C-alpha positions in Angstrom: -50.3 -23.4 -82.8 -52.1 -20.1 -82.2 -50.6 -16.9 -80.8 -52.9 -14.4 -79.0 -51.6 -10.8 -79.2 -53.4 -7.9 -77.6 -54.6 -5.2 -79.9 -52.1 -2.3 -79.9 -51.1 0.3 -82.5 -47.5 0.9 -81.4 -44.6 -1.1 -80.1 -44.6 -1.1 -76.3 -41.8 -1.9 -73.9 -43.7 -5.0 -72.9 -46.4 -6.9 -74.8 -48.0 -9.9 -73.1 -48.9 -12.7 -75.4 -50.1 -16.3 -75.2 -48.9 -19.2 -77.3 -51.3 -22.2 -77.5 -49.7 -25.5 -78.4 -51.4 -28.9 -78.1 -54.2 -27.5 -75.8 -51.6 -25.9 -73.5 -51.2 -22.2 -73.1 -47.8 -20.5 -72.6 -47.9 -17.0 -71.2 -44.9 -15.0 -72.5 -43.8 -11.4 -72.7 -42.2 -9.6 -75.6 -39.9 -7.0 -73.8 -37.4 -4.4 -74.9 -35.3 -2.3 -72.5 -34.9 0.7 -74.9 -35.4 2.2 -78.3 -32.2 0.6 -79.7 -32.2 -2.6 -77.8 -33.2 -5.9 -79.4 -36.5 -7.4 -78.5 -36.4 -10.2 -76.0 -39.0 -12.9 -75.6 -39.4 -13.9 -71.9 -40.6 -17.5 -71.9 -42.1 -19.2 -68.9 -39.1 -21.5 -68.8 -37.1 -18.4 -67.9 -34.9 -18.5 -71.1 -34.5 -15.2 -72.8 -34.7 -15.5 -76.6 -32.9 -12.8 -78.5 -34.9 -11.9 -81.6 -31.9 -10.4 -83.4 -31.6 -13.7 -85.3 -34.3 -12.3 -87.6 -32.7 -9.2 -89.0 -35.2 -8.7 -91.8 -38.0 -7.9 -89.3 -36.1 -7.5 -86.1 -36.8 -4.4 -83.9 -33.1 -3.9 -83.5 -32.5 -2.8 -87.1 -32.1 0.6 -88.5 -35.8 1.3 -88.3 -37.3 3.0 -85.2 -39.6 0.7 -83.2 -42.5 2.9 -84.1 -41.9 2.3 -87.8 -42.3 -1.5 -87.4 -45.8 -2.5 -88.6 -48.0 -4.8 -86.5 -47.7 -7.3 -89.3 -44.0 -7.4 -88.8 -44.5 -7.8 -85.0 -46.9 -10.7 -85.5 -44.4 -12.4 -87.8 -41.7 -12.0 -85.2 -44.0 -13.3 -82.5 -44.9 -16.3 -84.7 -41.2 -17.2 -85.3 -40.4 -16.8 -81.6 -43.5 -18.6 -80.6 -42.4 -21.5 -82.7 -39.0 -21.5 -80.9 -40.6 -21.4 -77.4 -43.2 -24.0 -78.4 -40.6 -26.3 -79.7 -38.6 -26.0 -76.5 -41.7 -26.6 -74.4 -42.8 -29.7 -76.3 -39.3 -31.1 -76.1 -39.0 -30.5 -72.4 -39.8 -33.4 -70.2 -38.3 -36.0 -72.4 -36.1 -38.4 -70.5 -33.6 -40.6 -72.2 -33.0 -43.5 -69.8 -29.4 -44.0 -71.0 -28.6 -40.3 -70.3 -30.2 -40.4 -66.9 -28.5 -43.7 -66.0 -25.1 -42.3 -67.0 -25.7 -39.1 -65.0 -26.7 -41.0 -61.9 -23.7 -43.4 -62.1 -21.2 -40.5 -62.7 -22.4 -38.2 -59.8 -21.1 -40.2 -56.8 -17.8 -41.0 -58.7 -17.2 -37.3 -59.3 -18.2 -36.4 -55.7 -15.6 -38.9 -54.4 -12.9 -37.5 -56.8 -13.5 -33.9 -55.5 -12.8 -35.0 -51.9 -9.2 -35.2 -52.9 -8.9 -31.7 -54.4 -6.5 -29.3 -52.8 -6.3 -25.7 -54.2 -6.3 -22.0 -53.3 -8.0 -19.5 -55.5 -8.5 -15.8 -55.7 -12.0 -14.6 -56.7 -13.2 -11.2 -57.9 -16.9 -10.7 -58.1 -18.7 -7.7 -59.7 -22.4 -7.7 -58.8 -25.2 -5.3 -59.7 -27.8 -5.8 -57.1 -31.4 -5.6 -58.5 -33.4 -2.6 -57.2 -36.0 -4.9 -55.7 -33.4 -6.7 -53.6 -31.9 -3.4 -52.5 -35.3 -2.0 -51.6 -36.0 -5.1 -49.5 -32.7 -4.7 -47.6 -32.8 -0.9 -47.1 -35.6 1.3 -46.0 -36.4 4.4 -48.1 -34.9 6.5 -45.4 -31.6 4.5 -45.5 -31.5 4.8 -49.3 -32.1 8.6 -49.0 -29.2 8.9 -46.5 -26.9 6.9 -48.7 -27.6 9.2 -51.6 -27.1 12.2 -49.4 -23.6 10.9 -48.6 -22.9 10.4 -52.3 -23.4 6.6 -52.1 -25.3 4.8 -54.8 -27.2 1.8 -53.4 -27.8 0.6 -57.0 -24.2 0.6 -58.2 -22.0 -2.3 -59.0 -20.3 -4.0 -56.0 -16.8 -5.5 -56.3 -15.5 -8.0 -53.8 -12.2 -9.8 -53.7 -11.4 -12.8 -51.5 -9.2 -15.9 -51.3 -10.6 -19.4 -50.7 -8.8 -22.6 -50.1 -10.0 -26.2 -49.9 -8.2 -29.4 -49.0 -10.6 -32.3 -48.7 -13.2 -31.3 -46.1 -11.0 -28.4 -44.8 -11.9 -24.9 -45.9 -10.5 -21.4 -45.6 -11.5 -17.9 -46.5 -9.1 -15.1 -46.1 -8.5 -11.5 -47.2 -8.1 -7.9 -46.3 -11.0 -5.6 -45.5 -11.2 -2.0 -46.7 -9.9 -0.7 -43.3 -6.7 -2.8 -43.8 -7.7 -5.5 -41.3 -6.7 -9.0 -42.4 -9.0 -11.8 -41.6 -9.1 -15.6 -41.8 -12.0 -18.0 -41.4 -11.1 -21.7 -41.4 -12.6 -25.0 -40.6 -10.8 -28.4 -40.1 -11.9 -31.8 -38.9 -11.6 -30.8 -35.2 -12.7 -27.1 -34.9 -13.5 -23.9 -36.8 -12.2 -20.4 -36.0 -12.2 -16.8 -37.1 -9.3 -14.5 -36.5 -8.5 -10.9 -37.3 -5.3 -8.8 -37.4 -5.6 -5.0 -37.4 -3.4 -3.2 -39.8 -1.4 -1.6 -37.0 -0.8 -4.9 -35.0 1.4 -7.8 -35.8 -0.6 -10.5 -34.1 -3.9 -12.2 -34.7 -6.9 -12.2 -32.3 -9.4 -15.0 -32.1 -13.0 -13.7 -32.6 -14.7 -17.1 -32.8 -13.7 -20.7 -31.9 -15.9 -23.7 -31.9 -15.1 -27.5 -31.8 -17.0 -29.6 -34.3 -19.8 -31.7 -32.9 -20.2 -29.6 -29.8 -23.5 -27.9 -30.7 -26.0 -28.1 -33.6 -26.0 -24.4 -34.1 -22.2 -24.2 -34.2 -22.1 -27.2 -36.6 -24.6 -25.5 -38.9 -22.4 -22.4 -39.1 -19.2 -24.5 -39.6 -20.9 -26.3 -42.5 -22.1 -23.0 -43.9 -18.6 -21.6 -44.0 -17.3 -24.8 -45.6 -20.0 -24.7 -48.2 -19.1 -21.0 -49.0 -15.5 -21.9 -49.8 -16.5 -25.0 -51.8 -19.0 -23.1 -53.8 -16.3 -20.9 -55.3 -13.5 -23.5 -55.6 -15.6 -26.2 -57.2 -18.4 -24.0 -58.6 -18.5 -26.4 -61.5 -20.1 -29.0 -59.3 -22.3 -27.0 -56.8 -25.2 -24.6 -56.8 -27.2 -23.0 -54.0 -24.7 -24.3 -51.4 -25.0 -28.0 -52.3 -23.1 -30.3 -54.6 -24.9 -32.1 -57.4 -24.6 -35.3 -55.4 -26.4 -33.7 -52.4 -29.2 -32.4 -54.6 -29.6 -35.8 -56.3 -29.9 -37.5 -52.9 -32.7 -35.2 -51.8 -36.2 -36.9 -51.9 -37.6 -33.7 -53.3 -35.3 -33.6 -56.3 -37.0 -34.8 -59.4 -35.4 -35.2 -62.9 -37.8 -34.0 -65.6 -35.5 -34.2 -68.6 -32.4 -36.0 -69.6 -31.0 -35.9 -73.2 -27.8 -35.4 -75.2 -27.4 -32.0 -76.8 -24.8 -30.4 -79.1 -23.1 -27.2 -78.2 -20.6 -25.9 -80.7 -19.8 -29.4 -81.9 -19.4 -30.8 -78.4 -21.7 -33.3 -76.9 -23.3 -32.2 -73.6 -26.0 -33.6 -71.3 -29.0 -31.5 -70.4 -30.6 -32.6 -67.1 -33.9 -30.9 -66.3 -35.1 -30.9 -62.7 -37.5 -29.5 -60.2 -37.3 -29.4 -56.4 -40.5 -28.6 -54.5 -40.7 -28.4 -50.7 -43.7 -27.8 -48.4 -41.8 -25.4 -46.1 -39.3 -22.9 -47.7 -36.3 -22.2 -45.4 -32.5 -21.6 -45.9 -31.1 -24.6 -47.7 -34.6 -25.9 -48.7 -36.0 -24.1 -51.7 -38.8 -24.7 -54.1 -37.3 -24.7 -57.6 -38.9 -25.1 -61.0 -37.8 -25.2 -64.6 -34.3 -26.1 -63.4 -31.6 -27.4 -65.8 -28.0 -28.5 -65.7 -25.7 -28.6 -68.7 -22.9 -31.1 -68.0 -19.8 -32.1 -69.8 -19.4 -35.9 -69.7 -15.8 -35.7 -71.0 -14.9 -33.7 -67.8 -16.5 -35.9 -65.2 -19.9 -34.3 -65.8 -18.7 -30.8 -64.6 -21.4 -28.1 -64.9 -21.1 -25.8 -68.0 -24.4 -24.0 -67.3 -27.4 -24.2 -65.1 -30.5 -22.3 -64.1 -33.7 -22.4 -62.0 -36.7 -20.5 -61.0 -37.5 -19.7 -57.4 -41.0 -20.4 -56.3 -42.6 -18.7 -53.3 -44.6 -20.4 -50.6 -47.7 -20.4 -52.8 -45.8 -22.1 -55.6 -45.7 -19.0 -57.8 -42.5 -18.1 -59.7 -40.6 -15.1 -58.4 -37.1 -14.9 -59.8 -35.1 -16.7 -62.4 -31.3 -17.3 -62.1 -29.0 -18.6 -64.7 -25.2 -19.3 -64.5 -22.7 -19.8 -67.3 -19.3 -21.3 -66.3 -16.1 -21.0 -68.3 -13.8 -23.9 -67.5 -10.2 -23.1 -66.6 -7.4 -25.3 -65.1 -8.0 -29.0 -64.7 -7.4 -31.0 -61.5 -7.2 -34.7 -62.3 -9.4 -34.1 -65.3 -12.0 -32.0 -63.4 -12.2 -28.3 -64.3 -12.1 -25.3 -62.0 -14.2 -22.4 -63.3 -12.2 -19.4 -64.5 -15.3 -17.2 -64.9 -18.9 -17.4 -63.8 -21.5 -15.2 -65.4 -24.8 -15.0 -63.7 -28.1 -13.2 -64.3 -31.0 -12.6 -62.0 -34.4 -11.9 -63.5 -37.3 -10.7 -61.4 -40.3 -12.1 -63.3 -42.7 -9.3 -64.2 -40.2 -6.7 -63.1 -37.6 -6.3 -65.9 -36.2 -3.0 -64.4 -35.0 -4.9 -61.3 -32.9 -7.5 -63.1 -29.3 -8.0 -61.9 -26.2 -9.7 -63.0 -22.8 -10.8 -61.7 -19.4 -11.6 -63.2 -16.9 -13.6 -61.1 -13.3 -14.3 -62.2 -11.4 -17.1 -60.5 -7.6 -17.5 -60.6 -5.8 -20.5 -59.2 -3.0 -19.3 -56.7 -1.6 -22.5 -55.5 -2.1 -26.3 -55.4 -1.5 -28.9 -52.8 -2.4 -26.7 -49.8 -0.6 -27.8 -46.6 -2.8 -29.1 -43.7 -1.5 -26.5 -41.2 -3.1 -23.6 -43.2 -6.4 -24.6 -41.7 -5.1 -24.6 -38.1 -4.5 -21.8 -35.6 -0.8 -22.7 -35.2 -0.2 -21.5 -38.8 -1.1 -18.0 -37.6 1.1 -18.0 -34.5 -1.7 -19.0 -32.1 -1.8 -22.0 -29.8 -3.9 -25.0 -30.7 -7.0 -25.2 -28.5 -7.3 -27.9 -25.9 -10.7 -29.1 -26.8 -10.7 -31.9 -24.2 -10.2 -29.5 -21.3 -12.2 -26.5 -22.2 -15.9 -27.1 -23.3 -17.5 -24.6 -25.5 -19.0 -21.4 -24.1 -22.5 -22.7 -25.0 -21.9 -25.8 -22.8 -20.7 -23.7 -20.0 -23.7 -21.3 -20.3 -26.3 -23.9 -20.3 -24.5 -25.9 -17.6 -24.5 -22.8 -15.4 -28.2 -22.1 -16.0 -29.0 -25.7 -15.2 -27.0 -25.5 -11.9 -28.9 -22.3 -10.9 -32.2 -24.0 -11.6 -31.2 -27.0 -9.5 -30.3 -24.7 -6.6 -33.7 -22.9 -6.8 -35.5 -26.3 -6.9 -33.7 -27.5 -3.8 -34.4 -24.3 -2.0 -38.1 -24.5 -2.8 -38.2 -28.1 -1.7 -36.4 -27.3 1.6 -38.8 -24.5 2.2 -41.8 -26.7 1.6 -40.5 -29.4 4.0 -39.9 -26.8 6.7 -43.4 -25.4 6.4 -44.9 -28.9 6.6 -43.0 -29.6 9.8 -44.1 -26.3 11.4 -47.7 -27.1 10.6 -47.4 -30.5 12.2 -45.9 -29.1 15.4 -48.7 -26.5 15.7 -51.4 -29.0 15.2 
């Protein structure tokens, strides 16, 4: 193994280095966020290695970073390079027994979760990375927000309730203006309703039967996925369940092995998912991994992945750590989800999120997902087609009238020409 370090006389905030192992080169970065912060090795696999495990030479000790000699730095890099190299050389190993057990367990767990019925309260605290904020807001908008005393880079706290019963899903809550809302989907239709703070009755803002329109069905499925993502976050990531990812022809398992975490046996499943066209729901992912607990129906304990852009270059790295809470028929609901977002090459734009999840109720009744529960009449889906059907039907009828008028005009002109001749 050979480590290539650029010549420098002082400890910098970021020092690029290369670790060469078995004729393969790993490009890494030794980074530190401040004078007193420990050094972090940013490996290509996206894992952040904390160097504070080496207190005799670590940069987080009592010494100032400038007092650390280049010899100490090189020793630190050598030790960390060994860690990263060992991880890299081990990656890609597939234990057929582990992979077989994983593939056999996934559909069983998927079927088990179709029976789950629970309502949860979630509270999410996010710190949006600066890069994401700058992409969403123009400099003028950021300036106006600051002029109003608003900080676009501050932590954002959101609270909502989600309920799931089989394929039925519900999101409800109260907005800052006191308006209560509910967004639900059942096997017949989906709807959105609101109730202003000063009024006792709900108003329907959106209603769509299932199977009436591909666009509407896509939105319905999106709303269901949003609820499922929080309720059974120990089985889903990026809007899909582990089973759905495994069924994708673009999903490739690159690693499968047993690992030990605090004396407990876990399974580590490495994966990648590369697509030709990146679009919502279809992402190119690399260096992905799932840490599963086989004793709890292979529920997720941790996972991460690197987003690739259209050119196949890594852009961001996301990792999630899930703390298991209450069990439902042996399957755990997450009580807390800690996430990190790392912009590769832009450490100042990194973000994080902490979500706490509390179970409110079990065995949710069926009527919660229907309009009648909120004092509204059930829709007569057989009599009233959706507004999209009416709109396109009206447009088609108008086009038919125009075509008949043009045809009649053509026939009349032909007859007139025949009489004149």
